[in-house]
C-alpha positions in Angstrom: -7.5 -14.2 1.7 -7.6 -11.4 4.2 -4.6 -9.4 5.5 -3.9 -10.6 9.0 -1.8 -7.9 10.7 -1.8 -6.9 14.4 -3.8 -3.7 14.7 -1.0 -2.2 16.9 1.5 -2.9 14.1 -0.8 -1.5 11.5 -1.2 1.7 13.5 2.5 2.5 13.4 3.3 1.4 9.8 3.7 4.2 7.3 4.4 4.4 3.6 8.2 4.4 3.1 8.0 6.8 0.2 5.8 9.6 1.7 5.2 8.6 5.3 1.4 8.6 5.0 -0.8 6.0 6.7 -2.1 2.8 5.1 -5.5 1.4 4.4 -5.9 -2.4 4.1 -7.1 -4.0 0.8 -8.0 -7.5 1.9 -9.0 -8.7 -1.6 -5.6 -7.8 -3.1 -3.6 -8.6 0.1 -2.1 -5.1 0.0 -1.5 -2.1 2.1 -2.5 1.0 0.2 -0.9 4.4 0.9 -3.7 6.9 1.8 -1.9 9.8 0.1 -3.6 10.3 -3.3 -0.4 11.7 -4.8 1.6 8.6 -3.8 -1.1 5.8 -3.7 1.4 3.0 -3.8 0.2 -0.5 -2.9 2.5 -2.7 -0.9 2.0 -6.5 -1.0 1.5 -8.6 2.2 2.9 -12.0 1.8 2.4 -14.7 4.5 1.1 -11.9 6.8 4.3 -10.0 6.4 4.1 -6.5 4.8 6.7 -6.0 2.1 7.5 -2.3 2.5 10.0 -2.0 -0.3 9.3 0.8 -2.8 10.6 -1.4 -5.7 8.0 -4.0 -4.8 5.1 -1.5 -4.6 2.4 -1.2 -7.3 1.2 2.2 -8.5 -2.6 2.4 -8.0 -3.0 5.8 -9.6 -5.0 6.1 -12.9 -2.6 6.6 -15.9 -2.7 10.2 -17.2 -4.7 10.8 -20.3 -2.5 11.5 -23.3 -3.3 14.3 -25.6 -3.2 13.9 -29.4 
């Protein structure tokens, strides 16, 4: 299911945490923050972006732990 958002809306949406632009992940139905330090993924439900930081998923790789 592809993300179906108006291109004009998508052009003004920014990450609520860091204010960076989004890229669309159609497979996961998410908007992904383009800032590598933030990289939160926000869900899109019924063509409505849920831009709540508490609802976002962290897409960054977990840090390797040293033994």
